[in-house]
N, C-alpha and C positions, 0 to 999 in steps of 0.2 A: 503494500499500499504506499502511495507517494506520500511524502510528509506534506503537512498543511503549509500552504502560503504564510510568510511572517506577517505580523500585524503591519499596517501602513508606517508607522513611526520606527520599524526596522528594516523597512524596503530601502533599495539604493539610494534614491532620491533623498528620502528622509536622512539617511545616514550621512551623506554628503553634506545635507544643510547642517546637521549636527556639528559635523568638524568645522564650517564656517563659521556657525554660531559661536563655538568655544574659541575658536582662534580669533574672531573679530573682536569678541569681548575682552580677551587677554590681551589683544595689541590696543584697544581703545582705552582700557582703564588699567592695565598693568597687573591684572589679578585674575584668577580664574572665575568663570561665571558662577561654577559650584564647587564648592570644597569638596575634595575627594574624587572629583574627576580630572585625573591627572593627564597631562600632554600623550604619556606612554599607554594610556587605556586603549584597548581594541575598540575600534570604531563602533561595533555592535554594543560593547559594554558601555561606552559614552553615550550612545543612542537611548540604552535603555535607562541609565542614569539620569538623563537631561529629561527623559519623558516622565518619569515617575517621581521628579523634584517637586518639593512644595511652592518653590518660587514659580509663578506665573511666567512662562516665556511664551513669545509670539515672533513670528518672522514674515514679512511680506518680500515680494521680489521687487525690481526696478522698472516696473513698466509704469505707464501714464496714469494709469488707474490701479496702482499695486494690489496684488492679489495675494492673500495669506498663502505662503508655502510650508508653514509649521506652526503647531501649537501643541505644547505640551499637554499631559493630563488636566494639570492645575487650570491651564486656560479653558480646555474643553469644558471642565466641570463650571468654573466660572461663568463662561458664556452660555452653558448648557445647550452644546451642540456636539454632536459627533463629530469625529475626525472627517468624514466624507461632506459634512455640510460646513464644516469650518475651514478645511484647507480648500482652497479655491475661491473663498468668499471675498469680493472687494473688501479690503481692510479698513476703508472708509465707515463700511456698514456695521463695525464694532461701537460706533459711537453715534448717538442720535444727531439728525441734522444740526440743531442749534451749537453741538460741541465740534463739530467737523472743521470748522476755518481754525480755532485753535489748535486743534489736533495737526493740522496741515502745517500750520506756522512752526509748532515744535518739530514736528519730523524735519522741515526743511532747516531750522538751526542745527540739528543733530547731523544732518547732512552736511553743512556748510563746515561745520566744526569737527567731523566725523564721531562726534559721540556728545551726548547731554546726559547729565545727572540731575536729579531732582524734580521730573516733570511729574505734574499733578493734572488730571482730567477726570471728566465723568464719561461714563461708558454705559452701554445698555446690553442686556443679555436678549437670548432668543425669544423671550417673551416680553421685550420692552421694559423690563425692570432695571433701574437705575442703579448704578454703583460708582463710588469714587475710588480712583486709585492715587497712590502718593508715592514718590520717592522711587519714581520710574526711572531706569537708565534706558537710554535709547542708542544705538550704535550702528553704525555700516558694516554691511556683509561684503566681502569680497570674495571674486572667482578666483581660480587658479592662477591667473595671470596677476592678480592683485588688483583687478578693476571692481568699482562697486557693482554690487548686482543685486542690492537689496538693503531692507534695514531690520533691525530687531529690537525688541523691547523686554525687560524682566522687571516684575515688581513682586513684592511680597506684602505689601500693605494696601488694604482695600476694605471697603465697607458699603452695606447697603444703604440708599439714601431714602428708600421706601418701602413698605409692608408690600408682601406679593400682592398683586393685582388678581381680582377674579379671572380665571383664563389662563394665568401664567402658569407656567409648569410648577408641579407639586415641588415642595421640598425635596431634596435629594434623600430619601428613604431608601431609594434604589439607586444603585450606581449605574450609569449608564453605558452601555456595550460603547465603548469609545470607536469602534469600527462603523458602528451605524445601529439605530434604534435603542430601546432601552431593555435592558436585562437585568435580573439581580446577578450579584457576584462580581469579582474582579475580571479584568481583561487584559491584564497584563502578563505575558507569558513569559517562562523562565528564559536566561539567558542561553544562548547557544552561540558558541564562535565557528 
């Protein structure tokens, strides 16, 4: 029987993105994105550790209307979207319309400086519930030739600005299946190199 395919965060593109995320953060801030993920770790191990980290980590490509190319489990849970709905989403849609101009300004500042710390803003989950994030780090992603190919953000401090609305997704009594849909139980697979 053939082995099941890896989850999307352990696929080739996601592993490459993880490498760019970790290298870009180290270059921008002079320290690792996550304590314990060392430059010598296998790419699969680094991808798994970044995915399960408590710090929210997202990245988008360098297009005119950038689309998300990475979201770790903390980001998927916060935005209440499975991987397939989050990755590929225009990143501007993570913020409500009134917040998009200030978000774009911060991303432009990060782009011109290569990195930015202390960013704060308001975002919305998939059901429209608003939350505030604080002390985010924004940095540039680079391709194999050192050229900018996107941007990333990481933050650990956030809080809800309102109670759940009627019709909003229920509190996370069940953990979403991060590949798609909702199912009870964990969806992180054991590491295999």
